All heavy atoms as an XYZ file, in Angstrom:
844
protein
N       0.822     -1.207      0.030
C       0.007     -0.002      0.021
C       0.862      1.258      0.022
O       1.892      1.279      0.696
C      -0.896     -0.076      1.192
C      -2.007      1.024      1.180
S      -3.170      0.574      2.444
C      -4.641      1.195      1.791
N       0.515      2.250     -0.734
C       1.315      3.451     -0.879
C       1.092      4.409      0.240
O       0.318      4.250      1.129
N       1.821      5.542      0.097
C       1.747      6.609      1.077
C       0.485      7.369      0.893
O      -0.018      7.548     -0.225
C       3.000      7.492      0.830
C       3.270      8.497      1.881
C       4.624      9.231      1.642
O       5.227      8.944      0.629
O       4.909     10.052      2.469
N      -0.033      7.903      2.017
C      -1.259      8.763      1.913
C      -0.984     10.004      1.184
O       0.107     10.604      1.342
C      -1.799      9.113      3.331
C      -2.340      7.961      4.099
C      -2.850      8.502      5.431
C      -3.466      7.379      6.243
N      -3.962      7.894      7.537
N      -1.933     10.417      0.394
C      -1.733     11.635     -0.456
C      -1.540     12.843      0.475
O      -0.803     13.750      0.132
C      -2.875     11.861     -1.411
C      -2.488     12.871     -2.511
C      -4.153     12.264     -0.747
C      -3.382     12.833     -3.686
N      -2.188     12.889      1.610
C      -2.048     14.066      2.531
C      -0.620     14.083      3.081
O      -0.023     15.126      3.250
C      -3.023     13.982      3.655
O      -2.923     12.767      4.407
N      -0.025     12.930      3.317
C       1.398     12.878      3.780
C       2.345     13.393      2.740
O       3.280     14.128      3.071
C       1.780     11.470      4.261
C       1.003     11.006      5.523
O       0.478     11.911      6.205
O       0.873      9.838      5.682
N       2.125     13.004      1.513
C       2.923     13.475      0.407
C       2.773     14.970      0.251
O       3.818     15.750      0.103
C       2.567     12.772     -0.950
C       3.288     13.401     -2.125
C       2.785     11.269     -0.840
N       1.577     15.499      0.398
C       1.319     16.940      0.248
C       2.047     17.682      1.373
O       2.686     18.709      1.087
N       2.069     17.165      2.591
C       2.693     17.863      3.690
C       4.199     17.889      3.464
O       4.858     18.885      3.702
C       2.403     17.104      4.973
C       1.082     17.303      5.569
C       0.782     16.523      6.799
C      -0.645     16.649      7.226
N      -0.952     15.747      8.346
N       4.746     16.812      2.983
C       6.201     16.684      2.694
C       6.665     17.723      1.685
O       7.729     18.316      1.793
C       6.551     15.281      2.274
C       8.006     15.046      2.167
C       8.383     13.585      1.994
N       7.332     12.836      1.438
C       7.467     11.877      0.504
N       8.613     11.618      0.037
N       6.445     11.246      0.019
N       5.823     17.956      0.665
C       6.189     18.908     -0.373
C       5.598     20.311     -0.229
O       5.756     21.157     -1.044
C       5.877     18.342     -1.745
C       6.715     17.177     -2.129
C       6.240     15.873     -1.986
C       7.993     17.307     -2.526
C       6.964     14.761     -2.353
C       8.794     16.273     -2.849
C       8.287     14.964     -2.808
N       4.829     20.474      0.842
C       4.277     21.796      1.153
C       3.027     22.150      0.339
O       2.757     23.328      0.139
N       2.283     21.162     -0.151
C       1.053     21.423     -0.926
C      -0.130     21.460      0.032
O      -0.217     20.645      0.978
C       0.790     20.369     -2.010
C       1.803     20.305     -3.045
C       2.555     19.132     -3.364
C       2.161     21.433     -3.786
C       3.417     19.110     -4.358
C       3.126     21.405     -4.829
C       3.785     20.273     -5.104
N      -1.026     22.359     -0.219
C      -2.293     22.380      0.563
C      -3.190     21.262      0.103
O      -3.067     20.701     -0.950
C      -3.014     23.740      0.339
O      -3.509     23.818     -0.931
N      -4.183     20.940      0.974
C      -5.162     19.889      0.706
C      -5.988     20.265     -0.592
O      -6.232     19.420     -1.367
C      -6.045     19.644      1.905
C      -7.051     18.589      1.701
C      -7.826     18.311      3.045
N      -8.736     17.233      2.921
C      -8.392     16.018      3.118
N      -7.192     15.647      3.483
N      -9.301     15.021      3.015
N      -6.350     21.544     -0.720
C      -7.150     21.960     -1.843
C      -6.320     21.812     -3.161
O      -6.902     21.413     -4.166
C      -7.670     23.366     -1.671
O      -6.633     24.270     -1.633
N      -5.053     22.057     -3.117
C      -4.248     21.867     -4.249
C      -4.138     20.427     -4.664
O      -4.196     20.126     -5.856
C      -2.832     22.422     -3.950
S      -1.622     22.281     -5.334
N      -4.049     19.538     -3.696
C      -4.014     18.112     -3.964
C      -5.322     17.626     -4.545
O      -5.430     16.865     -5.489
C      -3.658     17.307     -2.761
C      -2.259     17.587     -2.232
C      -2.085     16.912     -0.840
C      -1.198     17.060     -3.189
N      -6.464     18.133     -4.029
C      -7.797     17.786     -4.513
C      -7.921     18.220     -5.959
O      -8.480     17.543     -6.782
C      -8.909     18.377     -3.683
C      -9.066     17.635     -2.338
C      -9.489     16.226     -2.547
O      -8.715     15.324     -2.360
N     -10.707     15.946     -2.975
N      -7.442     19.444     -6.274
C      -7.560     19.968     -7.630
C      -6.768     19.066     -8.610
O      -7.209     18.718     -9.637
C      -7.002     21.379     -7.721
C      -6.912     21.940     -9.083
C      -8.112     22.328     -9.779
C      -5.701     22.121     -9.772
C      -8.114     22.835    -11.069
C      -5.724     22.656    -11.068
C      -6.864     22.963    -11.670
O      -6.792     23.419    -12.968
N      -5.606     18.634     -8.173
C      -4.772     17.726     -9.026
C      -5.468     16.420     -9.212
O      -5.463     15.841    -10.313
N      -6.135     15.896     -8.220
C      -6.898     14.627     -8.299
C      -8.073     14.791     -9.277
O      -8.317     13.941    -10.162
C      -7.401     14.247     -6.927
C      -8.076     12.867     -6.899
C      -8.534     12.587     -5.456
C      -9.301     11.281     -5.377
N      -9.722     10.991     -4.058
N      -8.748     15.934     -9.199
C      -9.909     16.192    -10.147
C      -9.421     16.274    -11.571
O     -10.031     15.745    -12.484
C     -10.616     17.474     -9.746
C     -11.397     17.298     -8.403
C     -11.977     18.577     -7.914
O     -11.651     19.710     -8.466
N     -12.766     18.578     -6.889
N      -8.269     16.954    -11.757
C      -7.759     17.071    -13.124
C      -7.389     15.701    -13.697
O      -7.639     15.395    -14.846
C      -6.468     17.967    -13.127
C      -6.809     19.396    -13.060
C      -5.658     20.299    -13.219
N      -5.020     20.037    -14.496
C      -3.777     20.361    -14.791
N      -3.053     20.967    -13.919
N      -3.289     20.048    -15.973
N      -6.787     14.776    -12.861
C      -6.475     13.472    -13.283
C      -7.764     12.697    -13.663
O      -7.714     11.983    -14.679
C      -5.678     12.659    -12.202
C      -4.264     13.164    -12.083
C      -3.548     12.298    -11.034
C      -2.073     12.766    -10.915
N      -1.384     11.956     -9.888
N      -8.795     12.835    -12.912
C     -10.075     12.186    -13.174
C     -10.601     12.669    -14.540
O     -11.035     11.893    -15.350
C     -11.061     12.367    -12.075
C     -10.641     11.615    -10.820
C     -12.487     11.982    -12.528
C     -11.480     11.888     -9.598
N     -10.609     13.956    -14.721
C     -11.149     14.551    -15.978
C     -10.306     14.094    -17.183
O     -10.813     13.782    -18.212
C     -11.149     16.034    -15.909
C     -12.204     16.615    -14.973
C     -12.114     18.144    -14.870
C     -13.612     16.282    -15.429
N      -8.951     14.026    -17.022
C      -8.112     13.628    -18.073
C      -8.407     12.079    -18.394
O      -8.463     11.736    -19.554
C      -6.644     13.738    -17.702
C      -5.704     13.324    -18.782
C      -4.228     13.570    -18.395
O      -3.914     13.983    -17.287
N      -3.342     13.227    -19.336
N      -8.540     11.303    -17.385
C      -8.893      9.914    -17.632
C     -10.234      9.733    -18.313
O     -10.362      8.878    -19.231
C      -8.908      9.143    -16.237
N     -11.227     10.564    -17.926
C     -12.517     10.538    -18.576
C     -12.375     10.796    -20.120
O     -12.908     10.120    -20.886
C     -13.461     11.586    -17.996
C     -13.897     11.196    -16.596
C     -14.726     12.278    -15.963
O     -14.946     13.388    -16.590
O     -15.302     12.074    -14.850
N     -11.633     11.877    -20.423
C     -11.419     12.165    -21.820
C     -10.745     11.045    -22.562
O     -11.184     10.748    -23.730
C     -10.550     13.451    -21.924
C     -11.413     14.735    -21.840
C     -10.579     15.940    -22.166
N     -10.770     16.853    -21.053
C      -9.889     17.204    -20.152
N      -8.667     16.709    -20.226
N     -10.174     17.979    -19.171
N      -9.720     10.468    -21.993
C      -9.055      9.357    -22.658
C      -9.939      8.161    -22.882
O      -9.944      7.546    -23.953
C      -7.804      8.981    -21.846
C      -6.720     10.022    -21.869
C      -5.532      9.686    -20.968
O      -5.582      8.566    -20.301
O      -4.624     10.500    -20.802
N     -10.777      7.847    -21.905
C     -11.674      6.702    -22.011
C     -12.665      6.990    -23.090
O     -12.953      6.145    -23.966
C     -12.393      6.396    -20.645
C     -11.343      5.821    -19.662
C     -13.562      5.431    -20.819
C     -11.894      5.729    -18.244
N     -13.264      8.191    -23.155
C     -14.228      8.513    -24.141
C     -13.694      8.484    -25.530
O     -14.371      8.132    -26.497
C     -14.935      9.843    -23.798
C     -16.239      9.662    -23.079
C     -16.242      9.080    -21.847
C     -17.428     10.045    -23.646
C     -17.450      8.857    -21.135
C     -18.607      9.818    -22.962
C     -18.628      9.310    -21.755
N     -12.439      8.849    -25.663
C     -11.811      8.846    -27.033
C     -11.614      7.427    -27.551
O     -11.686      7.186    -28.704
C     -10.485      9.578    -27.007
C     -10.655     11.104    -26.818
C      -9.335     11.793    -26.611
O      -8.313     11.141    -26.419
N      -9.349     13.107    -26.582
N     -11.499      6.456    -26.662
C     -11.186      5.126    -26.974
C     -12.494      4.294    -27.279
O     -12.443      3.244    -27.870
C     -10.386      4.417    -25.938
C      -8.988      4.933    -25.824
C      -8.272      4.314    -24.707
C      -6.891      4.899    -24.513
N      -6.149      4.233    -23.386
N     -13.606      4.802    -26.736
C     -14.839      4.015    -26.826
C     -15.469      4.105    -28.216
O     -15.323      5.035    -28.903
C     -15.827      4.534    -25.779
C     -15.459      4.358    -24.304
C     -16.488      5.044    -23.396
C     -15.274      2.917    -23.954
N     -16.189      3.057    -28.503
C     -16.915      3.051    -29.765
C     -18.081      4.077    -29.658
O     -18.507      4.507    -28.560
C     -17.489      1.663    -30.057
C     -18.525      1.185    -29.056
C     -19.013     -0.219    -29.417
C     -20.055     -0.622    -28.339
N     -20.524     -1.910    -28.595
N     -18.641      4.417    -30.802
C     -19.722      5.346    -30.818
C     -20.942      4.757    -30.158
O     -21.375      3.666    -30.476
C     -20.081      5.710    -32.282
C     -21.017      6.853    -32.428
C     -21.167      7.198    -33.931
C     -22.138      8.359    -34.042
N     -22.287      8.793    -35.448
N     -21.541      5.446    -29.210
C     -22.718      4.853    -28.481
C     -23.963      4.784    -29.371
O     -24.103      5.571    -30.363
C     -22.883      5.881    -27.344
C     -22.258      7.103    -27.793
C     -21.145      6.746    -28.688
N     -24.840      3.922    -29.037
C     -26.092      3.772    -29.731
C     -26.976      5.042    -29.703
O     -27.553      5.450    -30.644
C     -26.869      2.585    -29.179
C     -28.111      2.224    -29.949
C     -28.768      0.974    -29.376
C     -30.028      0.651    -30.140
N     -30.629     -0.587    -29.597
N     -27.002      5.647    -28.520
C     -27.753      6.846    -28.292
C     -26.800      7.946    -27.953
O     -26.763      8.444    -26.854
C     -28.757      6.675    -27.110
C     -29.718      5.545    -27.344
C     -29.645      4.323    -26.642
C     -30.804      5.717    -28.198
C     -30.593      3.278    -26.847
C     -31.731      4.708    -28.417
C     -31.611      3.491    -27.729
O     -32.498      2.491    -27.903
N     -26.115      8.394    -28.985
C     -25.044      9.431    -28.751
C     -25.570     10.754    -28.156
O     -24.918     11.296    -27.209
C     -24.331      9.719    -30.061
C     -23.068     10.574    -29.936
C     -22.252     10.702    -31.169
O     -22.741     10.260    -32.288
O     -21.125     11.172    -31.049
N     -26.658     11.263    -28.673
C     -27.189     12.523    -28.112
C     -27.629     12.334    -26.662
O     -27.386     13.243    -25.820
C     -28.437     12.987    -28.927
C     -28.089     13.443    -30.263
O     -26.935     13.737    -30.571
O     -28.979     13.533    -31.148
N     -28.183     11.211    -26.341
C     -28.611     10.944    -24.915
C     -27.352     10.842    -24.051
O     -27.327     11.435    -22.981
C     -29.364      9.605    -24.875
C     -29.786      9.185    -23.472
C     -30.729     10.199    -22.840
C     -30.430      7.770    -23.539
N     -26.334     10.095    -24.487
C     -25.169      9.982    -23.690
C     -24.455     11.320    -23.423
O     -24.021     11.602    -22.305
C     -24.147      9.049    -24.349
C     -24.532      7.547    -24.112
O     -25.620      7.323    -23.558
O     -23.743      6.672    -24.535
N     -24.501     12.200    -24.448
C     -23.917     13.527    -24.282
C     -24.718     14.371    -23.285
O     -24.139     15.028    -22.476
C     -23.819     14.278    -25.615
C     -22.578     13.991    -26.454
C     -21.308     14.221    -25.698
O     -20.558     13.273    -25.489
N     -21.021     15.382    -25.212
N     -26.008     14.225    -23.393
C     -26.866     14.988    -22.455
C     -26.616     14.493    -21.031
O     -26.506     15.329    -20.078
C     -28.349     14.786    -22.853
N     -26.596     13.216    -20.813
C     -26.312     12.636    -19.470
C     -24.921     13.022    -18.955
O     -24.795     13.423    -17.812
C     -26.422     11.089    -19.497
C     -27.933     10.688    -19.582
C     -25.830     10.453    -18.232
C     -28.759     11.018    -18.378
N     -23.940     12.996    -19.809
C     -22.612     13.295    -19.388
C     -22.494     14.797    -18.993
O     -21.911     15.158    -17.986
C     -21.556     13.025    -20.497
C     -20.105     13.143    -20.058
C     -19.771     12.211    -18.926
C     -19.175     12.856    -21.282
N     -23.167     15.643    -19.771
C     -23.150     17.128    -19.435
C     -23.852     17.346    -18.097
O     -23.415     18.112    -17.231
C     -23.859     17.905    -20.574
O     -23.112     17.865    -21.719
N     -24.984     16.720    -17.959
C     -25.753     16.833    -16.701
C     -24.928     16.294    -15.521
O     -24.906     16.936    -14.450
C     -27.085     16.000    -16.799
C     -27.790     15.874    -15.495
C     -28.611     16.776    -14.915
C     -27.725     14.740    -14.607
N     -29.060     16.267    -13.696
C     -28.524     15.007    -13.512
C     -27.053     13.524    -14.690
C     -28.715     14.145    -12.471
C     -27.211     12.613    -13.622
C     -27.991     12.948    -12.500
N     -24.275     15.139    -15.703
C     -23.452     14.547    -14.710
C     -22.373     15.521    -14.236
O     -22.157     15.732    -13.067
C     -22.846     13.243    -15.211
C     -21.991     12.528    -14.240
C     -22.556     11.698    -13.264
C     -20.610     12.572    -14.253
C     -21.791     11.032    -12.363
C     -19.844     11.895    -13.384
C     -20.447     11.086    -12.461
N     -21.641     16.065    -15.207
C     -20.558     16.992    -14.844
C     -21.097     18.245    -14.113
O     -20.500     18.709    -13.171
C     -19.783     17.443    -16.098
C     -18.885     16.398    -16.623
N     -17.800     15.909    -15.875
C     -18.839     15.744    -17.790
C     -17.193     14.981    -16.620
N     -17.794     14.903    -17.765
N     -22.239     18.722    -14.500
C     -22.894     19.878    -13.876
C     -23.166     19.491    -12.405
O     -22.954     20.274    -11.482
C     -24.086     20.255    -14.631
C     -24.735     21.637    -14.222
C     -25.852     21.908    -15.118
O     -26.588     21.073    -15.625
N     -26.024     23.239    -15.408
N     -23.722     18.327    -12.187
C     -24.085     17.902    -10.860
C     -22.855     17.760     -9.938
O     -22.843     18.148     -8.792
C     -24.841     16.553    -10.835
C     -26.182     16.613    -11.557
C     -27.119     17.681    -11.072
O     -27.464     17.679     -9.882
N     -27.511     18.595    -11.892
N     -21.782     17.251    -10.549
C     -20.515     17.064     -9.793
C     -19.942     18.423     -9.448
O     -19.430     18.585     -8.335
C     -19.563     16.224    -10.603
C     -20.003     14.831    -10.876
C     -19.339     13.731    -10.249
N     -17.908     13.892    -10.103
C     -17.159     13.289     -9.220
N     -17.714     12.454     -8.405
N     -15.869     13.470     -9.181
N     -20.022     19.390    -10.366
C     -19.457     20.661    -10.074
C     -20.172     21.368     -8.911
O     -19.619     22.160     -8.193
C     -19.547     21.603    -11.302
C     -18.546     21.250    -12.372
C     -18.624     22.164    -13.596
O     -19.672     22.645    -13.876
N     -17.457     22.380    -14.216
N     -21.539     21.111     -8.833
C     -22.303     21.626     -7.748
C     -22.293     20.778     -6.505
O     -23.113     21.022     -5.604
C     -23.763     21.862     -8.279
C     -23.811     22.868     -9.288
O     -23.060     23.851     -9.282
N     -24.717     22.713    -10.331
N     -21.447     19.755     -6.440
C     -21.346     18.836     -5.323
C     -22.695     18.203     -4.922
O     -22.940     18.004     -3.746
C     -20.745     19.575     -4.096
C     -19.322     20.009     -4.336
O     -18.552     19.213     -4.907
N     -18.982     21.155     -3.867
N     -23.491     17.907     -5.984
C     -24.771     17.220     -5.751
C     -24.511     15.727     -5.655
O     -23.738     15.145     -6.385
C     -25.739     17.551     -6.866
C     -26.012     19.031     -6.981
S     -26.834     19.759     -5.607
C     -28.415     18.983     -5.692
N     -25.257     15.105     -4.776
C     -25.109     13.632     -4.675
C     -25.763     12.948     -5.924
O     -26.828     13.429     -6.412
C     -25.927     13.211     -3.426
C     -26.832     14.374     -3.191
C     -26.177     15.609     -3.776
N     -25.078     11.936     -6.425
C     -25.562     11.248     -7.669
C     -25.537      9.769     -7.406
O     -24.636      9.220     -6.867
C     -24.585     11.481     -8.845
C     -24.481     13.021     -9.046
C     -25.036     10.796    -10.075
C     -23.411     13.378    -10.121
N     -26.665      9.107     -7.695
C     -26.789      7.660     -7.545
C     -27.143      7.057     -8.873
O     -27.606      7.693     -9.825
C     -27.847      7.393     -6.493
O     -29.123      7.784     -6.989
N     -27.024      5.690     -8.923
C     -27.437      5.027    -10.137
C     -28.877      5.206    -10.470
O     -29.184      5.555    -11.622
N     -29.828      5.078     -9.542
C     -31.205      5.310     -9.851
C     -31.495      6.742    -10.338
O     -32.290      6.957    -11.256
C     -31.979      5.047     -8.532
C     -31.044      4.095     -7.825
C     -29.662      4.442     -8.136
N     -30.785      7.736     -9.777
C     -30.950      9.079    -10.245
C     -30.450      9.246    -11.678
O     -31.164      9.878    -12.495
C     -30.200     10.054     -9.346
C     -30.308     11.546     -9.728
C     -31.764     12.051     -9.659
C     -29.448     12.361     -8.750
N     -29.314      8.694    -12.003
C     -28.791      8.758    -13.325
C     -29.771      8.098    -14.351
O     -30.099      8.621    -15.393
C     -27.393      8.094    -13.496
C     -26.956      8.039    -14.904
C     -26.397      8.873    -12.698
N     -30.313      6.928    -13.948
C     -31.284      6.211    -14.852
C     -32.543      7.017    -15.046
O     -33.083      7.162    -16.136
C     -31.543      4.811    -14.257
C     -30.373      3.890    -14.333
C     -30.708      2.433    -14.094
C     -31.321      2.217    -12.773
N     -31.552      0.822    -12.458
N     -33.044      7.658    -13.939
C     -34.256      8.470    -14.106
C     -34.028      9.700    -14.975
O     -34.862     10.032    -15.858
C     -34.701      8.921    -12.694
N     -32.900     10.287    -14.865
C     -32.530     11.463    -15.682
C     -32.381     11.044    -17.189
O     -32.831     11.713    -18.056
C     -31.245     12.118    -15.130
C     -30.972     13.452    -15.719
C     -32.084     14.419    -15.309
C     -31.887     15.789    -15.831
N     -32.954     16.756    -15.537
N     -31.813      9.862    -17.353
C     -31.687      9.341    -18.699
C     -33.009      9.101    -19.346
O     -33.233      9.399    -20.510
C     -30.846      8.051    -18.702
N     -33.946      8.576    -18.493
C     -35.333      8.351    -19.057
C     -35.971      9.647    -19.463
O     -36.614      9.737    -20.518
C     -36.171      7.602    -18.038
C     -35.773      6.215    -17.684
C     -36.214      5.171    -18.740
O     -37.067      5.516    -19.582
O     -35.796      4.019    -18.559
N     -35.788     10.700    -18.645
C     -36.289     12.085    -18.969
C     -35.677     12.571    -20.245
O     -36.407     13.123    -21.125
C     -36.045     13.014    -17.802
C     -36.850     12.738    -16.593
O     -37.800     11.982    -16.583
N     -36.380     13.285    -15.451
N     -34.364     12.477    -20.353
C     -33.727     12.987    -21.584
C     -34.133     12.138    -22.789
O     -34.338     12.746    -23.875
C     -32.194     12.944    -21.445
C     -31.562     13.975    -20.674
C     -30.640     13.686    -19.665
C     -31.843     15.353    -20.910
C     -30.056     14.771    -18.955
C     -31.250     16.367    -20.166
C     -30.373     16.046    -19.208
N     -34.316     10.907    -22.634
C     -34.769     10.043    -23.796
C     -36.143     10.476    -24.279
O     -36.386     10.526    -25.463
C     -34.709      8.544    -23.323
N     -36.987     10.747    -23.306
C     -38.373     11.188    -23.648
C     -38.276     12.531    -24.438
O     -38.919     12.695    -25.432
C     -39.194     11.327    -22.419
C     -40.696     11.642    -22.723
C     -41.477     11.712    -21.422
O     -41.193     10.999    -20.453
O     -42.456     12.489    -21.461
N     -37.472     13.462    -23.970
C     -37.285     14.757    -24.590
C     -36.688     14.599    -26.031
O     -37.031     15.414    -26.906
C     -36.399     15.661    -23.806
C     -36.985     16.156    -22.508
C     -36.018     16.966    -21.658
O     -34.962     17.361    -22.150
O     -36.289     17.149    -20.463
N     -35.860     13.566    -26.216
C     -35.175     13.360    -27.496
C     -36.056     12.468    -28.392
O     -35.613     12.163    -29.516
C     -33.810     12.798    -27.260
C     -32.779     13.687    -26.618
C     -31.547     12.871    -26.151
C     -32.372     14.857    -27.537
N     -37.167     12.012    -27.897
C     -38.032     11.168    -28.723
C     -37.485      9.740    -28.950
O     -37.747      9.096    -29.924
N     -36.749      9.247    -27.974
C     -36.157      7.923    -28.041
C     -37.080      6.888    -27.297
O     -36.812      6.444    -26.200
C     -34.750      7.829    -27.451
C     -33.777      8.905    -28.046
C     -32.465      8.865    -27.215
C     -33.518      8.482    -29.473
N     -38.181      6.565    -27.930
C     -39.147      5.702    -27.313
C     -38.676      4.303    -26.967
O     -39.109      3.703    -26.012
C     -40.376      5.569    -28.243
N     -37.698      3.755    -27.740
C     -37.159      2.490    -27.504
C     -36.120      2.375    -26.353
O     -35.740      1.282    -25.919
C     -36.554      1.900    -28.771
N     -35.711      3.494    -25.845
C     -34.691      3.563    -24.840
C     -35.190      3.086    -23.558
O     -36.313      3.507    -23.077
C     -34.031      4.911    -24.701
C     -33.065      5.066    -23.631
C     -31.811      4.539    -23.788
C     -33.413      5.558    -22.414
C     -30.855      4.584    -22.787
C     -32.438      5.636    -21.327
C     -31.196      5.138    -21.530
N     -34.417      2.271    -22.826
C     -34.718      1.887    -21.456
C     -33.454      1.973    -20.624
O     -32.435      1.427    -20.924
C     -35.192      0.383    -21.452
C     -35.397     -0.177    -20.082
C     -36.622      0.435    -19.389
C     -36.826     -0.230    -18.042
N     -37.268      0.688    -17.021
N     -33.542      2.819    -19.576
C     -32.371      3.024    -18.667
C     -32.264      1.861    -17.706
O     -32.668      1.961    -16.560
C     -32.500      4.337    -17.966
N     -31.687      0.760    -18.152
C     -31.549     -0.455    -17.361
C     -30.193     -0.451    -16.659
O     -29.367      0.421    -16.874
C     -31.685     -1.663    -18.249
O     -30.606     -1.662    -19.149
N     -29.992     -1.441    -15.751
C     -28.668     -1.614    -15.161
C     -27.672     -1.900    -16.224
O     -26.530     -1.412    -16.151
C     -28.715     -2.750    -14.163
C     -29.402     -2.387    -12.823
C     -28.736     -1.331    -12.087
O     -27.496     -1.284    -11.983
O     -29.477     -0.454    -11.562
N     -28.041     -2.613    -17.228
C     -27.101     -2.949    -18.327
C     -26.681     -1.657    -19.070
O     -25.530     -1.498    -19.385
N     -27.641     -0.730    -19.279
C     -27.283      0.511    -19.937
C     -26.310      1.273    -19.039
O     -25.334      1.862    -19.519
C     -28.562      1.365    -20.143
C     -28.179      2.740    -20.521
C     -27.823      3.176    -21.841
C     -28.123      3.913    -19.740
N     -27.548      4.541    -21.786
C     -27.695      4.993    -20.489
C     -28.378      4.124    -18.321
C     -27.512      6.253    -19.961
C     -28.218      5.389    -17.803
C     -27.788      6.408    -18.643
N     -26.579      1.337    -17.739
C     -25.730      2.115    -16.847
C     -24.316      1.522    -16.783
O     -23.331      2.258    -16.702
C     -26.321      2.129    -15.436
C     -25.605      2.998    -14.392
C     -25.619      4.410    -14.872
C     -26.324      2.811    -13.040
N     -24.203      0.234    -16.915
C     -22.910     -0.402    -16.827
C     -22.220     -0.525    -18.194
O     -21.088     -0.991    -18.331
C     -23.080     -1.798    -16.209
C     -23.413     -1.657    -14.793
C     -23.694     -3.063    -14.137
O     -23.592     -4.070    -14.805
O     -24.069     -3.064    -12.978
N     -22.950     -0.104    -19.313
C     -22.414     -0.196    -20.657
C     -21.144      0.593    -20.767
O     -20.943      1.635    -20.112
C     -23.511      0.348    -21.602
C     -23.127      0.231    -23.064
O     -22.054      0.679    -23.470
N     -23.996     -0.393    -23.817
N     -20.303      0.196    -21.647
C     -18.981      0.873    -21.799
C     -19.031      2.309    -22.188
O     -18.255      3.117    -21.781
C     -18.072      0.109    -22.809
O     -18.726      0.133    -24.128
N     -20.122      2.701    -22.938
C     -20.257      4.147    -23.194
C     -20.634      4.992    -22.043
O     -20.517      6.214    -22.133
C     -21.366      4.279    -24.348
O     -22.641      3.971    -23.859
N     -20.965      4.346    -20.932
C     -21.291      5.107    -19.718
C     -20.321      4.728    -18.608
O     -20.641      4.875    -17.422
C     -22.738      4.782    -19.265
C     -23.723      5.086    -20.345
O     -23.815      6.265    -20.793
N     -24.367      4.091    -20.844
N     -19.165      4.208    -18.980
C     -18.227      3.678    -17.936
C     -17.847      4.689    -16.872
O     -17.734      4.377    -15.743
C     -16.979      3.105    -18.622
C     -16.109      4.208    -19.305
C     -16.146      2.291    -17.682
N     -17.683      5.932    -17.275
C     -17.309      6.938    -16.235
C     -18.373      7.159    -15.201
O     -18.164      7.138    -14.010
C     -17.010      8.249    -16.937
C     -15.789      8.078    -17.846
C     -16.730      9.401    -15.945
C     -15.594      9.188    -18.845
N     -19.616      7.297    -15.674
C     -20.694      7.537    -14.757
C     -20.927      6.299    -13.931
O     -21.080      6.363    -12.716
C     -21.961      7.921    -15.558
C     -21.740      9.297    -16.214
C     -23.155      7.940    -14.668
C     -22.841      9.720    -17.170
N     -20.932      5.075    -14.546
C     -21.257      3.897    -13.797
C     -20.239      3.596    -12.750
O     -20.548      3.126    -11.708
C     -21.396      2.686    -14.776
O     -20.169      2.372    -15.349
N     -18.930      3.964    -12.906
C     -17.994      3.710    -11.935
C     -18.032      4.730    -10.831
O     -17.603      4.455     -9.677
C     -16.493      3.686    -12.568
O     -16.252      4.959    -13.232
C     -16.327      2.526    -13.472
N     -18.551      5.951    -11.103
C     -18.571      6.964    -10.085
C     -19.839      6.930     -9.231
O     -19.899      7.583     -8.178
C     -18.397      8.333    -10.722
C     -17.044      8.501    -11.358
S     -16.811     10.122    -12.022
C     -15.181     10.518    -11.313
N     -20.877      6.231     -9.638
C     -22.123      6.232     -8.864
C     -22.269      4.938     -8.033
O     -23.191      4.790     -7.243
C     -23.377      6.448     -9.749
C     -23.339      7.801    -10.402
C     -23.553      5.309    -10.727
N     -21.286      4.019     -8.120
C     -21.384      2.805     -7.349
C     -20.915      3.036     -5.970
O     -20.144      3.802     -5.635
C     -20.547      1.745     -8.063
C     -21.271      1.253     -9.301
C     -20.539      0.132     -9.913
C     -21.290     -0.344    -11.143
N     -20.702     -1.430    -11.820
């Protein structure tokens, strides 16, 4: 097991907020890399709407759960006229939603 990030920060004189900012930047960079590698999603407009909503909620420090993401996806699907869409557990765990599914578990 590695050293605690707070201990590393203390050793180098970084504040906790500075370390948190670095952690958030790494997460965002990983998200971009993952999305670039993924195949085109079946419901691309829906996935973009969900991802934008998700980032907005995270910026506002709002709690996000799997059921909330699925309910929001159902709402967006209705607005987009995607009658065949079903926000199932399988959809949430689908590779096109990997970032969201790993962060709401």
